N, C-alpha and C positions, 0 to 999 in steps of 0.2 A: 522414351527419351532421349535423344542423346545430349541436349543439355537444357538451359533455363528458359530459352527464348522461346523454346518450344511448351512451354507452360503455361498455362492460360488459368489453371483453379489447381488448388492442394484439396486433399481430402483431409478435413479432421476425424478425430477419434469419437466415434458414438459412446455417450454417456451411456449407452444402453442397450440391448439387444432387442428388445419387446417395446411394442408401442404403448403396451401400459405403465411402463418401467421409465418410459421417457417422458409421458404424461406426469409421471409424480417428480422427477429431477424439474422439470419447467417449472411448476407449481413450486417446488422447493426453491430452486433460482430466483422466483419471483418474490416469494416471501421475504429470503434474504436480501433481496435488492431494494423491497420495500422499507423493510426493518433498516437497512445502512442511508437511505437518501435521506426517512423522517430522524432518525437520531442526530446523523451529521447535519443535516437541514436544521435543527432544533440547535445545535450547538454554533452554526453559523451565524444564525438569527440573535440568540443570547449573546452571543460573545459582539456581536455589529453593532446592537443596540444596547447594552451593558455600559453604561460608562467607567462603570468601577473595572471593569474584566479588560479594560486597554491596556494593558502591563504585556512586557515580551512574552512570557509564557501560555498567554491566550492568544496573543497575535502570531504566535508559531502554531498553538491548535486551532485556530482558523484556518491558517494553510495546509494544515493535515487533513481537516474534515473536506476542505475543497476539493484535495488529490485523492481523500478514498471515494466521495462520489465518483469522479472523474475516471479514476484507476478501473473502479468496476463496470463502471459502462463500455471500459473498453473491451472487454471478455463476454462479459454475461450475455449480452444484450443477443451477439451472436451467437454463442452455445443456447439460449434458449429459443430462438427460430428455427436452428438447428432439430432441437428435440422434437420443438411442436409441429416441423413441416416434416420430419424425418428424413431431413437431409444430413450432406459431409460436405459439402463445396461450402468454398468459398475463393472467392478470385484470386489474380496474382498480386494485383493493387490491392486490393481489402487486407490482403495476407505481409503487403508491406507496412500497412500503415497502421495495422494491429499491433506487427513488433515495433515500430516506431514509437506508439502512443504507452506500451506495454510496459515498453523501457524506460522512456520518457518519465511516466508517473512512478514509476516505483523505484527509480534513481532518487526523484525529487523526494518522494518519501523518506528514502531512509535518510536524504539529507537532513529532512526537518526533525527526525527522530535525533539526528545528530545534535542539530541545534538545540532540538530540547535540553538534552542532555548536558550539553554546555551553560545552558539558562538556570538548569538546576544545580549545576557544583558552581556558578559564579553566586546564585543568590544563599546557597549554603554554606560555602567555604569560602568566598570574597564576598561579604555584602555588603562593608562599606564602600567598595569598587561597582557594585552594581549597576548605578544610575550612570557611571564613567563607560564602562564596557557595554553596558547595553541598553545604549539608549535609542530612541525612537530611531533615528536617523542609523545607527548603528546595525540596527535589530532589519530595517528597511534595504540598506547596504545587503547581510548577509543573505535575507531569502533571494532578494534578483541575485546573487551569487547562485545559490540553491537550482533556485528555475534553471537561469542560465546554463549553468553545467550540465545540467539534468539534459538540456535538449543538445547539447553539442554531443553529449557521451550518447543517447541513442540516436542522431545523427548518424554519427560514426559506424555505431554496430549496426543499424539499417543497411546505409551503404554499403558497407562490406561485407555482411552479409547477404545481401540479394547480388553482388556484383560474382558472386563463385558461380560456377556453371555446373550443374545439377544431373547427376546422370543414373538415379535410383529413383526413378518416378516420382509420385507426387502425394504419397500416403504417408500423414504425419502422425505419430503416435501421442497425439496430444490435444484437449478439444479446443486450443486454441494455438495461434503460430507462434510458436516458442523456437528461438534461436539456436541449441540443441537440436532440437528434431530436424532444422531445415539443413544444419549441418551433415548431420547421418545421410543426406540424398547429394550431398554433392559429392564430385568426381573426387577420385584416390589422391592423396596429398592437396589437393585444392582446398581445403578447409583448415591447414595450416595456418594459415595468415589471422583468420578468427581465432582461432586457439591460442592462439598466442596471444591475443589483444583480450581474451578471455582470462589467462590465465595472471597477466598485468592487472586487471581490473580485481582478481580473487588478492592479489597482495595489498592492493589497495583497501579493500574490503576488511582484511585482516588486520589493516593500519587501523581502522574506523575501529573494529573491535576492541583493538587492544586498548585504546583510548575510553572506549567506553566503560570499560573494566576499569582501567586506571581511575576514571572519574569518577564511578561511583564506590570505590573501594573508598577513596577522600569525603564522599557523599556522606556515606554512612559511619567512616571515623566520627566526619563532624557531627553527625548526628545525634552520635550516642553520647559525646561531650557536653551536651546541650542540659541545663540541670532540670528543666521543670518537663512533668510528661506532658502536658498540653503544646510545648514548644514539638517536641519529640513527636508528637502527635501530628501535628501538623506537615512538620518538615517530611513523615513518612507520606501524610497521604500525597503531598505532593509529588515524592518521587517515585514512589510503586507502581500506581498505573503507568506512570511512563517505560519503566521497566516492565512490566506483564505485556504490553503494547511491540515492544523492542524484542523479548523473548520470542511472543509468537511469531512474530515480523521475519527474524532471522533465523530461528530455530530450525521451522520447516523448509524455508527454503534452502539453508544450507543442508539439510538433510535430503533435501528431494533432488539435489546436484551431486554431492559426494556419495550417497551410500553405495554398500559393496554392490556390483553388478550382480551377486551369487543372490541377492534378494529381493533384486527387482522384478516387477510384474507389471503388466500393463493395468490390472488394479490399484495395486499400492500407488505409480505412479499419477495417476487419476485422484486419487484420495488426499496425494500429497500436496497435487498442485491445485486444488481447490482448499485445502487448507492456508496455504500462501497467500493466493489470488483473489480468492473469494471471502472467506470469514474474516481476514482481518480488517476490512473496511466497515462490516457489519460491526463487530465486539467493539470496535473504538471507543465509538460512543458510549456504551455500556460501560465498561472499564474506567472510564476518564468521569463520567457524570457520576459513578457508584463512591468514589473516595475523594475526590475534591468537592467540598462545603460549596465554596464559593461558584464553582460549576452549577452546582445542586439547586442552591437558593434563586441562582440565574434561569436554573429551565425550569423551576418549580412558579416563578414570576410570571414567565413567559408563557407557559403552559395556564395558568391561570387568567391571565388575558385572554389565550385566544378561546377559552371555554366562555368566558364574560361577554364576548364580542358574537359569541356563538347564540347564545342567549337570548342575548339582546335582538340579532336578525330573526329568530323565531319568534319571539313574542310580535316584533313590529308586524312581519308577515303575517301572524294569526291575528 
């Protein structure tokens, strides 16, 4: 293949070599998807219907749950389809769409995690200014900025990546379309433009990481100064879930992209990509609901209401 104009489809990395293992992977992905949809759906409905949860923290959490559901639907359905039908094909247009939405949702998710970090910092370190700094209008503007910047960022990367000439075949070493894998197919020196853009983005991510570390150092210093044990426990129950989600999301992605080539292998790359693209959307609802008492109470009330309605329907049908 001399250039990208002759490529009509890409070949994705197979999750397994045998039909039995492919079927097992299909079942695992289906179970993870259903768990993520159920958990995030419950959080969305609990926050939307619970008026006492209409606060900046839960507003950002609602956006995060929407992103988790959308993020998972970008890569997993195609992987499940390929495993079930024993195929590796994805069209050129489908690959471009997958790259765009993957970058869009992962960037928006990181943006909302940073916004949630800001919310924790203001609520604990500057509680007197909380209503001023994080009013409803300010939260709406921050959310809109997060969505808009993610859209522009993903559009820039997608247009830049798929404008490169591809000269090294069409086989990708990943189970979904990913920019570093597409760059490996580009012609010599033609990838430097996109590589430079990725380096700039890496510096921006490093700046976000420094901001997060600084914020949490200040947060923990403020929490440890709280005189009552109950107050410290409430503050930690608010911060620790967010910190756990951040660590899971960022550490796996950073290690996947910055690991030494000497320890790289297809199986390791595949495992890491699953860890940062599939597992976090399923674990986020569990992490947040386990530590946040307000959310647990709202979910318990919601589940009780669902079971009551189901019981009424069963009795009326009988």
